[in-house]
Biopython code that builds the backbone (N, CA, C, O; Angstrom):
import numpy as np
from Bio.PDB.StructureBuilder import StructureBuilder

atoms = [
    (1, "MET", "N", (20.077, -3.434, -55.251)),
    (1, "MET", "CA", (20.298, -2.082, -54.781)),
    (1, "MET", "C", (21.789, -1.759, -54.919)),
    (1, "MET", "O", (22.629, -2.566, -54.520)),
    (2, "PRO", "N", (22.130, -0.593, -55.476)),
    (2, "PRO", "CA", (23.543, -0.271, -55.658)),
    (2, "PRO", "C", (24.232, -0.021, -54.327)),
    (2, "PRO", "O", (23.611, 0.359, -53.334)),
    (3, "LYS", "N", (25.530, -0.248, -54.346)),
    (3, "LYS", "CA", (26.329, -0.016, -53.164)),
    (3, "LYS", "C", (26.473, 1.481, -52.906)),
    (3, "LYS", "O", (26.343, 2.297, -53.818)),
    (4, "LEU", "N", (26.739, 1.821, -51.669)),
    (4, "LEU", "CA", (26.948, 3.209, -51.286)),
    (4, "LEU", "C", (28.113, 3.809, -52.058)),
    (4, "LEU", "O", (28.080, 4.987, -52.413)),
    (5, "SER", "N", (29.147, 3.006, -52.322)),
    (5, "SER", "CA", (30.312, 3.522, -53.059)),
    (5, "SER", "C", (29.935, 3.946, -54.476)),
    (5, "SER", "O", (30.510, 4.896, -55.008)),
    (6, "VAL", "N", (28.979, 3.256, -55.091)),
    (6, "VAL", "CA", (28.522, 3.637, -56.431)),
    (6, "VAL", "C", (27.765, 4.962, -56.364)),
    (6, "VAL", "O", (27.950, 5.837, -57.210)),
    (7, "HIS", "N", (26.916, 5.098, -55.354)),
    (7, "HIS", "CA", (26.150, 6.335, -55.186)),
    (7, "HIS", "C", (27.083, 7.518, -54.925)),
    (7, "HIS", "O", (26.960, 8.562, -55.566)),
    (8, "VAL", "N", (28.014, 7.356, -53.985)),
    (8, "VAL", "CA", (28.947, 8.444, -53.654)),
    (8, "VAL", "C", (29.798, 8.789, -54.870)),
    (8, "VAL", "O", (30.029, 9.965, -55.154)),
    (9, "GLY", "N", (30.258, 7.789, -55.576)),
    (9, "GLY", "CA", (31.051, 8.034, -56.781)),
    (9, "GLY", "C", (30.280, 8.810, -57.832)),
    (9, "GLY", "O", (30.820, 9.719, -58.463)),
    (10, "ALA", "N", (29.019, 8.453, -58.019)),
    (10, "ALA", "CA", (28.187, 9.173, -58.996)),
    (10, "ALA", "C", (27.959, 10.612, -58.562)),
    (10, "ALA", "O", (27.945, 11.517, -59.396)),
    (11, "ARG", "N", (27.780, 10.833, -57.260)),
    (11, "ARG", "CA", (27.615, 12.194, -56.752)),
    (11, "ARG", "C", (28.899, 13.013, -56.945)),
    (11, "ARG", "O", (28.840, 14.190, -57.302)),
    (12, "ILE", "N", (30.047, 12.391, -56.710)),
    (12, "ILE", "CA", (31.327, 13.080, -56.929)),
    (12, "ILE", "C", (31.446, 13.471, -58.397)),
    (12, "ILE", "O", (31.817, 14.602, -58.710)),
    (13, "ARG", "N", (31.132, 12.543, -59.299)),
    (13, "ARG", "CA", (31.193, 12.825, -60.732)),
    (13, "ARG", "C", (30.281, 13.995, -61.106)),
    (13, "ARG", "O", (30.685, 14.904, -61.831)),
    (14, "MET", "N", (29.045, 13.958, -60.601)),
    (14, "MET", "CA", (28.089, 15.004, -60.915)),
    (14, "MET", "C", (28.598, 16.367, -60.446)),
    (14, "MET", "O", (28.559, 17.340, -61.199)),
    (15, "VAL", "N", (29.072, 16.437, -59.208)),
    (15, "VAL", "CA", (29.539, 17.713, -58.669)),
    (15, "VAL", "C", (30.801, 18.169, -59.402)),
    (15, "VAL", "O", (30.946, 19.350, -59.715)),
    (16, "ARG", "N", (31.707, 17.237, -59.673)),
    (16, "ARG", "CA", (32.937, 17.588, -60.398)),
    (16, "ARG", "C", (32.609, 18.211, -61.741)),
    (16, "ARG", "O", (33.176, 19.239, -62.111)),
    (17, "LYS", "N", (31.694, 17.590, -62.472)),
    (17, "LYS", "CA", (31.311, 18.126, -63.781)),
    (17, "LYS", "C", (30.621, 19.477, -63.643)),
    (17, "LYS", "O", (30.857, 20.374, -64.452)),
    (18, "ASN", "N", (29.773, 19.635, -62.632)),
    (18, "ASN", "CA", (29.119, 20.925, -62.400)),
    (18, "ASN", "C", (30.140, 22.021, -62.100)),
    (18, "ASN", "O", (29.903, 23.193, -62.390)),
    (19, "ARG", "N", (31.268, 21.637, -61.521)),
    (19, "ARG", "CA", (32.321, 22.611, -61.203)),
    (19, "ARG", "C", (33.254, 22.843, -62.393)),
    (19, "ARG", "O", (34.159, 23.674, -62.324)),
    (20, "GLY", "N", (33.030, 22.108, -63.480)),
    (20, "GLY", "CA", (33.850, 22.279, -64.678)),
    (20, "GLY", "C", (35.233, 21.680, -64.546)),
    (20, "GLY", "O", (36.168, 22.120, -65.216)),
    (21, "LEU", "N", (35.373, 20.677, -63.687)),
    (21, "LEU", "CA", (36.676, 20.039, -63.479)),
    (21, "LEU", "C", (36.757, 18.708, -64.222)),
    (21, "LEU", "O", (35.769, 17.983, -64.336)),
    (22, "THR", "N", (37.937, 18.408, -64.719)),
    (22, "THR", "CA", (38.190, 17.078, -65.278)),
    (22, "THR", "C", (38.602, 16.156, -64.133)),
    (22, "THR", "O", (38.904, 16.618, -63.033)),
    (23, "GLN", "N", (38.612, 14.862, -64.399)),
    (23, "GLN", "CA", (39.104, 13.917, -63.393)),
    (23, "GLN", "C", (40.554, 14.226, -63.051)),
    (23, "GLN", "O", (40.957, 14.127, -61.892)),
    (24, "GLU", "N", (41.322, 14.593, -64.038)),
    (24, "GLU", "CA", (42.732, 14.912, -63.802)),
    (24, "GLU", "C", (42.877, 16.126, -62.883)),
    (24, "GLU", "O", (43.711, 16.127, -61.977)),
    (25, "GLN", "N", (42.066, 17.157, -63.117)),
    (25, "GLN", "CA", (42.132, 18.355, -62.276)),
    (25, "GLN", "C", (41.719, 18.049, -60.833)),
    (25, "GLN", "O", (42.352, 18.523, -59.889)),
    (26, "LEU", "N", (40.658, 17.257, -60.668)),
    (26, "LEU", "CA", (40.260, 16.871, -59.320)),
    (26, "LEU", "C", (41.355, 16.037, -58.678)),
    (26, "LEU", "O", (41.663, 16.212, -57.500)),
    (27, "GLY", "N", (41.940, 15.135, -59.446)),
    (27, "GLY", "CA", (43.032, 14.317, -58.934)),
    (27, "GLY", "C", (44.194, 15.154, -58.435)),
    (27, "GLY", "O", (44.778, 14.848, -57.395)),
    (28, "GLU", "N", (44.537, 16.209, -59.166)),
    (28, "GLU", "CA", (45.608, 17.098, -58.733)),
    (28, "GLU", "C", (45.247, 17.770, -57.412)),
    (28, "GLU", "O", (46.094, 17.901, -56.528)),
    (29, "LYS", "N", (44.004, 18.189, -57.278)),
    (29, "LYS", "CA", (43.564, 18.874, -56.059)),
    (29, "LYS", "C", (43.595, 17.944, -54.845)),
    (29, "LYS", "O", (43.857, 18.392, -53.729)),
    (30, "VAL", "N", (43.330, 16.661, -55.055)),
    (30, "VAL", "CA", (43.281, 15.712, -53.931)),
    (30, "VAL", "C", (44.519, 14.815, -53.874)),
    (30, "VAL", "O", (44.586, 13.880, -53.076)),
    (31, "GLN", "N", (45.486, 15.112, -54.724)),
    (31, "GLN", "CA", (46.758, 14.390, -54.755)),
    (31, "GLN", "C", (46.570, 12.895, -55.014)),
    (31, "GLN", "O", (47.133, 12.041, -54.329)),
    (32, "GLN", "N", (45.752, 12.617, -56.035)),
    (32, "GLN", "CA", (45.511, 11.240, -56.476)),
    (32, "GLN", "C", (45.554, 11.213, -58.000)),
    (32, "GLN", "O", (45.205, 12.206, -58.638)),
    (33, "PRO", "N", (45.971, 10.107, -58.591)),
    (33, "PRO", "CA", (45.994, 10.028, -60.055)),
    (33, "PRO", "C", (44.582, 10.014, -60.639)),
    (33, "PRO", "O", (43.622, 9.624, -59.975)),
    (34, "GLN", "N", (44.479, 10.440, -61.877)),
    (34, "GLN", "CA", (43.190, 10.478, -62.584)),
    (34, "GLN", "C", (42.533, 9.107, -62.590)),
    (34, "GLN", "O", (41.315, 9.009, -62.445)),
    (35, "SER", "N", (43.315, 8.049, -62.754)),
    (35, "SER", "CA", (42.738, 6.701, -62.796)),
    (35, "SER", "C", (42.067, 6.344, -61.468)),
    (35, "SER", "O", (41.053, 5.646, -61.450)),
    (36, "TYR", "N", (42.629, 6.819, -60.365)),
    (36, "TYR", "CA", (42.033, 6.560, -59.046)),
    (36, "TYR", "C", (40.719, 7.330, -58.902)),
    (36, "TYR", "O", (39.735, 6.798, -58.388)),
    (37, "VAL", "N", (40.709, 8.583, -59.358)),
    (37, "VAL", "CA", (39.477, 9.378, -59.322)),
    (37, "VAL", "C", (38.400, 8.693, -60.163)),
    (37, "VAL", "O", (37.242, 8.623, -59.753)),
    (38, "GLY", "N", (38.778, 8.192, -61.328)),
    (38, "GLY", "CA", (37.825, 7.466, -62.171)),
    (38, "GLY", "C", (37.265, 6.242, -61.471)),
    (38, "GLY", "O", (36.072, 5.954, -61.573)),
    (39, "GLY", "N", (38.122, 5.520, -60.760)),
    (39, "GLY", "CA", (37.675, 4.349, -60.003)),
    (39, "GLY", "C", (36.722, 4.718, -58.887)),
    (39, "GLY", "O", (35.762, 3.995, -58.618)),
    (40, "ILE", "N", (36.984, 5.846, -58.235)),
    (40, "ILE", "CA", (36.076, 6.328, -57.189)),
    (40, "ILE", "C", (34.719, 6.641, -57.802)),
    (40, "ILE", "O", (33.681, 6.232, -57.283)),
    (41, "GLU", "N", (34.738, 7.369, -58.908)),
    (41, "GLU", "CA", (33.478, 7.782, -59.548)),
    (41, "GLU", "C", (32.661, 6.596, -60.049)),
    (41, "GLU", "O", (31.433, 6.667, -60.096)),
    (42, "ARG", "N", (33.321, 5.519, -60.419)),
    (42, "ARG", "CA", (32.605, 4.323, -60.873)),
    (42, "ARG", "C", (32.203, 3.422, -59.700)),
    (42, "ARG", "O", (31.545, 2.401, -59.899)),
    (43, "GLY", "N", (32.596, 3.796, -58.488)),
    (43, "GLY", "CA", (32.273, 2.995, -57.308)),
    (43, "GLY", "C", (33.142, 1.770, -57.170)),
    (43, "GLY", "O", (32.787, 0.837, -56.450)),
    (44, "GLU", "N", (34.271, 1.752, -57.844)),
    (44, "GLU", "CA", (35.170, 0.599, -57.813)),
    (44, "GLU", "C", (36.199, 0.682, -56.687)),
    (44, "GLU", "O", (36.784, -0.332, -56.305)),
    (45, "LYS", "N", (36.419, 1.869, -56.162)),
    (45, "LYS", "CA", (37.445, 2.073, -55.133)),
    (45, "LYS", "C", (36.791, 2.383, -53.799)),
    (45, "LYS", "O", (35.861, 3.186, -53.719)),
    (46, "ASN", "N", (37.283, 1.744, -52.766)),
    (46, "ASN", "CA", (36.916, 2.108, -51.404)),
    (46, "ASN", "C", (37.888, 3.200, -50.985)),
    (46, "ASN", "O", (39.102, 3.000, -51.019)),
    (47, "ILE", "N", (37.365, 4.341, -50.596)),
    (47, "ILE", "CA", (38.246, 5.456, -50.266)),
    (47, "ILE", "C", (38.249, 5.691, -48.763)),
    (47, "ILE", "O", (37.279, 5.403, -48.061)),
    (48, "SER", "N", (39.364, 6.221, -48.296)),
    (48, "SER", "CA", (39.483, 6.528, -46.878)),
    (48, "SER", "C", (38.726, 7.820, -46.572)),
    (48, "SER", "O", (38.383, 8.583, -47.475)),
    (49, "LEU", "N", (38.478, 8.045, -45.302)),
    (49, "LEU", "CA", (37.842, 9.293, -44.896)),
    (49, "LEU", "C", (38.746, 10.481, -45.192)),
    (49, "LEU", "O", (38.258, 11.575, -45.478)),
    (50, "ASP", "N", (40.056, 10.277, -45.126)),
    (50, "ASP", "CA", (40.999, 11.361, -45.464)),
    (50, "ASP", "C", (40.837, 11.774, -46.924)),
    (50, "ASP", "O", (40.799, 12.964, -47.239)),
    (51, "THR", "N", (40.743, 10.792, -47.805)),
    (51, "THR", "CA", (40.558, 11.094, -49.226)),
    (51, "THR", "C", (39.197, 11.741, -49.450)),
    (51, "THR", "O", (39.081, 12.699, -50.215)),
    (52, "LEU", "N", (38.178, 11.226, -48.792)),
    (52, "LEU", "CA", (36.841, 11.811, -48.915)),
    (52, "LEU", "C", (36.851, 13.276, -48.448)),
    (52, "LEU", "O", (36.220, 14.136, -49.061)),
    (53, "GLU", "N", (37.568, 13.539, -47.369)),
    (53, "GLU", "CA", (37.669, 14.910, -46.868)),
    (53, "GLU", "C", (38.354, 15.821, -47.884)),
    (53, "GLU", "O", (37.913, 16.951, -48.094)),
    (54, "ARG", "N", (39.419, 15.348, -48.513)),
    (54, "ARG", "CA", (40.115, 16.145, -49.535)),
    (54, "ARG", "C", (39.203, 16.390, -50.735)),
    (54, "ARG", "O", (39.236, 17.468, -51.328)),
    (55, "ILE", "N", (38.392, 15.399, -51.094)),
    (55, "ILE", "CA", (37.480, 15.554, -52.228)),
    (55, "ILE", "C", (36.417, 16.604, -51.932)),
    (55, "ILE", "O", (36.168, 17.478, -52.762)),
    (56, "VAL", "N", (35.787, 16.532, -50.762)),
    (56, "VAL", "CA", (34.733, 17.512, -50.464)),
    (56, "VAL", "C", (35.316, 18.916, -50.340)),
    (56, "VAL", "O", (34.658, 19.891, -50.703)),
    (57, "GLU", "N", (36.541, 19.030, -49.832)),
    (57, "GLU", "CA", (37.184, 20.344, -49.767)),
    (57, "GLU", "C", (37.491, 20.864, -51.170)),
    (57, "GLU", "O", (37.292, 22.045, -51.453)),
    (58, "ALA", "N", (37.969, 19.996, -52.038)),
    (58, "ALA", "CA", (38.297, 20.407, -53.413)),
    (58, "ALA", "C", (37.044, 20.817, -54.182)),
    (58, "ALA", "O", (37.081, 21.741, -54.994)),
    (59, "LEU", "N", (35.941, 20.129, -53.924)),
    (59, "LEU", "CA", (34.686, 20.424, -54.621)),
    (59, "LEU", "C", (33.877, 21.521, -53.924)),
    (59, "LEU", "O", (32.869, 21.992, -54.451)),
    (60, "GLU", "N", (34.331, 21.918, -52.739)),
    (60, "GLU", "CA", (33.670, 22.961, -51.952)),
    (60, "GLU", "C", (32.218, 22.604, -51.633)),
    (60, "GLU", "O", (31.292, 23.383, -51.863)),
    (61, "ILE", "N", (32.060, 21.392, -51.093)),
    (61, "ILE", "CA", (30.746, 20.917, -50.676)),
    (61, "ILE", "C", (30.854, 20.365, -49.260)),
    (61, "ILE", "O", (31.948, 20.219, -48.715)),
    (62, "ARG", "N", (29.702, 20.064, -48.680)),
    (62, "ARG", "CA", (29.669, 19.420, -47.367)),
    (62, "ARG", "C", (29.711, 17.902, -47.576)),
    (62, "ARG", "O", (29.207, 17.405, -48.584)),
    (63, "PRO", "N", (30.301, 17.167, -46.640)),
    (63, "PRO", "CA", (30.338, 15.707, -46.793)),
    (63, "PRO", "C", (28.951, 15.105, -47.009)),
    (63, "PRO", "O", (28.793, 14.184, -47.811)),
    (64, "GLY", "N", (27.955, 15.616, -46.305)),
    (64, "GLY", "CA", (26.600, 15.079, -46.437)),
    (64, "GLY", "C", (26.026, 15.210, -47.833)),
    (64, "GLY", "O", (25.121, 14.463, -48.206)),
    (65, "ASP", "N", (26.552, 16.167, -48.621)),
    (65, "ASP", "CA", (26.062, 16.337, -49.990)),
    (65, "ASP", "C", (26.306, 15.092, -50.836)),
    (65, "ASP", "O", (25.576, 14.837, -51.793)),
    (66, "LEU", "N", (27.319, 14.329, -50.488)),
    (66, "LEU", "CA", (27.619, 13.115, -51.258)),
    (66, "LEU", "C", (26.698, 11.956, -50.890)),
    (66, "LEU", "O", (26.561, 10.995, -51.647)),
    (67, "PHE", "N", (26.078, 12.054, -49.736)),
    (67, "PHE", "CA", (25.219, 10.967, -49.273)),
    (67, "PHE", "C", (23.743, 11.284, -49.432)),
    (67, "PHE", "O", (22.892, 10.408, -49.278)),
    (68, "SER", "N", (23.441, 12.540, -49.739)),
    (68, "SER", "CA", (22.032, 12.916, -49.850)),
    (68, "SER", "C", (21.350, 12.137, -50.959)),
    (68, "SER", "O", (21.965, 11.782, -51.964)),
    (69, "SER", "N", (20.123, 11.892, -50.765)),
    (69, "SER", "CA", (19.243, 11.167, -51.686)),
    (69, "SER", "C", (19.667, 9.720, -51.910)),
    (69, "SER", "O", (19.302, 9.120, -52.921)),
    (70, "TYR", "N", (20.437, 9.149, -50.977)),
    (70, "TYR", "CA", (20.800, 7.741, -51.114)),
    (70, "TYR", "C", (19.630, 6.876, -50.660)),
    (70, "TYR", "O", (19.391, 6.697, -49.466)),
    (71, "ILE", "N", (18.924, 6.356, -51.625)),
    (71, "ILE", "CA", (17.792, 5.474, -51.337)),
    (71, "ILE", "C", (17.801, 4.276, -52.270)),
    (71, "ILE", "O", (16.767, 3.656, -52.517)),
    (72, "GLY", "N", (18.963, 3.965, -52.776)),
    (72, "GLY", "CA", (19.030, 2.875, -53.735)),
    (72, "GLY", "C", (18.963, 3.403, -55.152)),
    (72, "GLY", "O", (19.555, 4.436, -55.466)),
    (73, "LEU", "N", (18.255, 2.707, -55.996)),
    (73, "LEU", "CA", (18.163, 3.114, -57.391)),
    (73, "LEU", "C", (17.432, 4.434, -57.538)),
    (73, "LEU", "O", (16.392, 4.653, -56.917)),
    (74, "GLN", "N", (17.979, 5.306, -58.356)),
    (74, "GLN", "CA", (17.349, 6.582, -58.634)),
    (74, "GLN", "C", (16.967, 6.625, -60.104)),
    (74, "GLN", "O", (17.652, 6.063, -60.958)),
    (75, "SER", "N", (15.874, 7.293, -60.379)),
    (75, "SER", "CA", (15.467, 7.453, -61.761)),
    (75, "SER", "C", (16.382, 8.463, -62.440)),
    (75, "SER", "O", (17.057, 9.245, -61.770)),
    (76, "LYS", "N", (16.404, 8.444, -63.748)),
    (76, "LYS", "CA", (17.197, 9.420, -64.494)),
    (76, "LYS", "C", (16.707, 10.833, -64.201)),
    (76, "LYS", "O", (17.506, 11.766, -64.128)),
    (77, "ASP", "N", (15.397, 10.994, -64.033)),
    (77, "ASP", "CA", (14.845, 12.307, -63.708)),
    (77, "ASP", "C", (15.372, 12.803, -62.363)),
    (77, "ASP", "O", (15.735, 13.972, -62.236)),
    (78, "GLN", "N", (15.419, 11.922, -61.357)),
    (78, "GLN", "CA", (15.911, 12.332, -60.042)),
    (78, "GLN", "C", (17.396, 12.663, -60.103)),
    (78, "GLN", "O", (17.842, 13.608, -59.453)),
    (79, "ILE", "N", (18.151, 11.919, -60.856)),
    (79, "ILE", "CA", (19.586, 12.203, -61.006)),
    (79, "ILE", "C", (19.779, 13.571, -61.652)),
    (79, "ILE", "O", (20.619, 14.355, -61.210)),
    (80, "GLU", "N", (19.008, 13.860, -62.693)),
    (80, "GLU", "CA", (19.104, 15.157, -63.370)),
    (80, "GLU", "C", (18.636, 16.278, -62.442)),
    (80, "GLU", "O", (19.236, 17.353, -62.422)),
    (81, "LYS", "N", (17.580, 16.039, -61.681)),
    (81, "LYS", "CA", (17.107, 17.039, -60.732)),
    (81, "LYS", "C", (18.185, 17.340, -59.700)),
    (81, "LYS", "O", (18.435, 18.506, -59.396)),
    (82, "ASP", "N", (18.829, 16.306, -59.155)),
    (82, "ASP", "CA", (19.918, 16.496, -58.196)),
    (82, "ASP", "C", (21.062, 17.294, -58.808)),
    (82, "ASP", "O", (21.650, 18.153, -58.151)),
    (83, "ARG", "N", (21.377, 17.006, -60.076)),
    (83, "ARG", "CA", (22.456, 17.724, -60.752)),
    (83, "ARG", "C", (22.129, 19.205, -60.874)),
    (83, "ARG", "O", (22.978, 20.060, -60.619)),
    (84, "LEU", "N", (20.899, 19.502, -61.264)),
    (84, "LEU", "CA", (20.497, 20.900, -61.435)),
    (84, "LEU", "C", (20.462, 21.645, -60.104)),
    (84, "LEU", "O", (20.862, 22.806, -60.032)),
    (85, "ILE", "N", (19.989, 20.987, -59.058)),
    (85, "ILE", "CA", (19.972, 21.623, -57.742)),
    (85, "ILE", "C", (21.389, 21.908, -57.281)),
    (85, "ILE", "O", (21.663, 22.985, -56.753)),
    (86, "ASP", "N", (22.294, 20.959, -57.474)),
    (86, "ASP", "CA", (23.690, 21.193, -57.109)),
    (86, "ASP", "C", (24.265, 22.360, -57.895)),
    (86, "ASP", "O", (25.002, 23.177, -57.342)),
    (87, "TYR", "N", (23.935, 22.446, -59.178)),
    (87, "TYR", "CA", (24.441, 23.534, -60.004)),
    (87, "TYR", "C", (23.928, 24.887, -59.508)),
    (87, "TYR", "O", (24.674, 25.865, -59.486)),
    (88, "LEU", "N", (22.657, 24.942, -59.112)),
    (88, "LEU", "CA", (22.113, 26.182, -58.556)),
    (88, "LEU", "C", (22.848, 26.571, -57.274)),
    (88, "LEU", "O", (23.182, 27.739, -57.074)),
    (89, "ILE", "N", (23.095, 25.603, -56.421)),
    (89, "ILE", "CA", (23.840, 25.870, -55.182)),
    (89, "ILE", "C", (25.223, 26.410, -55.517)),
    (89, "ILE", "O", (25.691, 27.367, -54.899)),
    (90, "HIS", "N", (25.870, 25.796, -56.494)),
    (90, "HIS", "CA", (27.198, 26.249, -56.912)),
    (90, "HIS", "C", (27.146, 27.693, -57.418)),
    (90, "HIS", "O", (28.021, 28.496, -57.093)),
    (91, "LEU", "N", (26.131, 28.024, -58.205)),
    (91, "LEU", "CA", (25.999, 29.387, -58.729)),
    (91, "LEU", "C", (25.780, 30.402, -57.614)),
    (91, "LEU", "O", (26.271, 31.528, -57.696)),
    (92, "LEU", "N", (25.052, 30.015, -56.577)),
    (92, "LEU", "CA", (24.705, 30.944, -55.508)),
    (92, "LEU", "C", (25.779, 31.062, -54.425)),
    (92, "LEU", "O", (25.809, 32.052, -53.694)),
    (93, "THR", "N", (26.640, 30.085, -54.316)),
    (93, "THR", "CA", (27.593, 30.029, -53.220)),
    (93, "THR", "C", (28.486, 31.272, -53.135)),
    (93, "THR", "O", (28.739, 31.766, -52.036)),
    (94, "GLY", "N", (28.955, 31.773, -54.248)),
    (94, "GLY", "CA", (29.855, 32.916, -54.225)),
    (94, "GLY", "C", (29.164, 34.267, -54.187)),
    (94, "GLY", "O", (29.828, 35.302, -54.224)),
    (95, "ARG", "N", (27.846, 34.271, -54.115)),
    (95, "ARG", "CA", (27.090, 35.522, -54.159)),
    (95, "ARG", "C", (26.936, 36.127, -52.760)),
    (95, "ARG", "O", (27.044, 35.432, -51.749)),
    (96, "LYS", "N", (26.684, 37.430, -52.731)),
    (96, "LYS", "CA", (26.431, 38.131, -51.471)),
    (96, "LYS", "C", (25.038, 37.771, -50.982)),
    (96, "LYS", "O", (24.184, 37.343, -51.758)),
    (97, "LEU", "N", (24.820, 37.952, -49.680)),
    (97, "LEU", "CA", (23.547, 37.606, -49.071)),
    (97, "LEU", "C", (22.373, 38.316, -49.746)),
    (97, "LEU", "O", (21.336, 37.696, -49.984)),
    (98, "GLY", "N", (22.518, 39.587, -50.052)),
    (98, "GLY", "CA", (21.434, 40.330, -50.698)),
    (98, "GLY", "C", (21.086, 39.764, -52.062)),
    (98, "GLY", "O", (19.916, 39.710, -52.441)),
    (99, "GLU", "N", (22.111, 39.341, -52.800)),
    (99, "GLU", "CA", (21.871, 38.748, -54.121)),
    (99, "GLU", "C", (21.126, 37.429, -53.984)),
    (99, "GLU", "O", (20.197, 37.156, -54.744)),
    (100, "VAL", "N", (21.532, 36.608, -53.015)),
    (100, "VAL", "CA", (20.863, 35.320, -52.800)),
    (100, "VAL", "C", (19.411, 35.551, -52.386)),
    (100, "VAL", "O", (18.517, 34.830, -52.829)),
    (101, "ALA", "N", (19.175, 36.551, -51.541)),
    (101, "ALA", "CA", (17.810, 36.854, -51.119)),
    (101, "ALA", "C", (16.952, 37.282, -52.308)),
    (101, "ALA", "O", (15.803, 36.858, -52.427)),
    (102, "THR", "N", (17.502, 38.117, -53.185)),
    (102, "THR", "CA", (16.761, 38.554, -54.369)),
    (102, "THR", "C", (16.453, 37.377, -55.288)),
    (102, "THR", "O", (15.333, 37.244, -55.782)),
    (103, "ILE", "N", (17.435, 36.538, -55.513)),
    (103, "ILE", "CA", (17.242, 35.370, -56.378)),
    (103, "ILE", "C", (16.215, 34.421, -55.756)),
    (103, "ILE", "O", (15.399, 33.835, -56.468)),
    (104, "THR", "N", (16.255, 34.272, -54.449)),
    (104, "THR", "CA", (15.273, 33.426, -53.765)),
    (104, "THR", "C", (13.862, 33.943, -53.993)),
    (104, "THR", "O", (12.950, 33.164, -54.273)),
    (105, "ARG", "N", (13.677, 35.260, -53.873)),
    (105, "ARG", "CA", (12.350, 35.838, -54.115)),
    (105, "ARG", "C", (11.914, 35.614, -55.565)),
    (105, "ARG", "O", (10.744, 35.332, -55.824)),
    (106, "LEU", "N", (12.847, 35.739, -56.503)),
    (106, "LEU", "CA", (12.518, 35.493, -57.913)),
    (106, "LEU", "C", (12.076, 34.046, -58.128)),
    (106, "LEU", "O", (11.099, 33.777, -58.826)),
    (107, "ILE", "N", (12.802, 33.140, -57.524)),
    (107, "ILE", "CA", (12.446, 31.716, -57.644)),
    (107, "ILE", "C", (11.062, 31.472, -57.043)),
    (107, "ILE", "O", (10.240, 30.766, -57.626)),
    (108, "GLU", "N", (10.814, 32.055, -55.885)),
    (108, "GLU", "CA", (9.500, 31.896, -55.260)),
    (108, "GLU", "C", (8.394, 32.410, -56.175)),
    (108, "GLU", "O", (7.350, 31.771, -56.308)),
    (109, "ASP", "N", (8.622, 33.570, -56.812)),
    (109, "ASP", "CA", (7.620, 34.128, -57.729)),
    (109, "ASP", "C", (7.386, 33.218, -58.924)),
    (109, "ASP", "O", (6.248, 33.018, -59.349)),
    (110, "VAL", "N", (8.453, 32.673, -59.455)),
    (110, "VAL", "CA", (8.323, 31.749, -60.606)),
    (110, "VAL", "C", (7.549, 30.501, -60.176)),
    (110, "VAL", "O", (6.670, 30.035, -60.901)),
    (111, "LEU", "N", (7.868, 29.969, -59.014)),
    (111, "LEU", "CA", (7.157, 28.771, -58.535)),
    (111, "LEU", "C", (5.681, 29.056, -58.273)),
    (111, "LEU", "O", (4.835, 28.205, -58.544)),
    (112, "LYS", "N", (5.362, 30.227, -57.756)),
    (112, "LYS", "CA", (3.959, 30.599, -57.555)),
    (112, "LYS", "C", (3.228, 30.628, -58.891)),
    (112, "LYS", "O", (2.085, 30.181, -58.989)),
    (113, "ALA", "N", (3.893, 31.157, -59.922)),
    (113, "ALA", "CA", (3.285, 31.189, -61.260)),
    (113, "ALA", "C", (3.052, 29.773, -61.784)),
    (113, "ALA", "O", (2.004, 29.496, -62.367)),
    (114, "TYR", "N", (4.025, 28.869, -61.580)),
    (114, "TYR", "CA", (3.850, 27.478, -61.997)),
    (114, "TYR", "C", (2.689, 26.832, -61.242)),
    (114, "TYR", "O", (1.865, 26.132, -61.831)),
    (115, "ASP", "N", (2.634, 27.075, -59.937)),
    (115, "ASP", "CA", (1.602, 26.461, -59.101)),
    (115, "ASP", "C", (0.211, 26.986, -59.442)),
    (115, "ASP", "O", (-0.783, 26.286, -59.250)),
    (116, "ALA", "N", (0.141, 28.197, -59.941)),
    (116, "ALA", "CA", (-1.147, 28.796, -60.265)),
    (116, "ALA", "C", (-1.745, 28.215, -61.551)),
    (116, "ALA", "O", (-2.934, 28.389, -61.814)),
    (117, "LYS", "N", (-0.941, 27.542, -62.334)),
    (117, "LYS", "CA", (-1.437, 26.953, -63.598)),
    (117, "LYS", "C", (-2.331, 25.777, -63.362)),
    (117, "LYS", "O", (-2.825, 25.176, -64.316)),
]
sb = StructureBuilder()
sb.init_structure("model")
sb.init_model(0)
sb.init_chain("A")
sb.init_seg("    ")
for serial, (resi, resn, name, xyz) in enumerate(atoms, 1):
    if name == "N":
        sb.init_residue(resn, " ", resi, " ")
    sb.init_atom(name, np.array(xyz, "f"), 0.0, 1.0, " ", f" {name:<3s}", serial, name[0])
structure = sb.get_structure()
């Protein structure tokens, strides 16, 4: 079973890429060198809670988002599903409430169509 640091690092990498940031750009935001960010993403570095807090603030996520779905080994499909869900959240975060409500209804309609098949 992979270590929690590997899981958290992979989640940081996924979210960073979804935000269109390089390791260097994230490093600048959290005041750490790119090599350190790379080590975190590979699960090689144990990071302090202070660094973790700076990372979640830079990525504009909740701390729990890095720990979600931690159940050990994940399939490639589950990893891709998590990436897409995070990307949808990122797309919706800056939208107004009415826009999010409309998009939610559209998603519900699409899912009903899928379920009806």
